N, C-alpha and C positions, 0 to 999 in steps of 0.2 A: 504494500500500500504506500503510495507516495505521500509526501508531506502535504501537498495540496488537498488530497483526498481526506487525510486526517483532519486538516483544518476545517474542511467543509462539515465533517462529522461533528467536530467540537462546536462549530457555530450552530449547527442544527440542534445539538444537545442543549446548548445554552437557551435557545429559543423555546424548545419543548419544556425545559425545566421551568422557565419563566411562565409559560402558559399554564403549566401544572399548578404552580403557586397561585396564580391569578384565579384559577378555578377553585382551589381550596378556599381562598378568601371569599369568592362569590358564594360558594356553598355555605360557608360559615355565616355570612351576613344576610342571606336570603331568609325572609321570615318563613317560619314553619307553619304554613297554613294549608288547607286542603287545596286551594287554588294553585299553590306553588310546588306541590309535591311532584308533579310531572316534570316541571322545570328542573327541580333539584335532582331528580332521577336522571335526566338527560345530562346534566353537568357531571354527575358522578360517573356515568358511563363514559363520557368523553375523557374524564380524568384517568380512568382505568386504561383506556386505549393509549393515552399519552404515556402512562407508566410503562406499558408494554413496549412502545416505540423507544423510549429512553433506554430500557434494559437491552433491547436488541442492538441499539447503536453502541452502547457501552461494551457489549460483548464483542462487537466488531473491532474495538480498539485493543482488546486483550489479546496478546500474542498467543498462538497455539504452542503449548509446551508439551513435548512428548516425555512422559514420565518413564 
């Protein structure tokens, strides 16, 4: 993997982590009413998808070590 590719992954990771934190904040500050439960559910689903993407990208940066 080239340094340019690594930098793109790091940049993407930074953006995804920021969005993940923003979603956490939005979920925390959304009033817990019957009308907002669907919205909160969608935010949580998006947050989980972001977490999966983050883990996938982080795993790409870990070198394969043969034990």
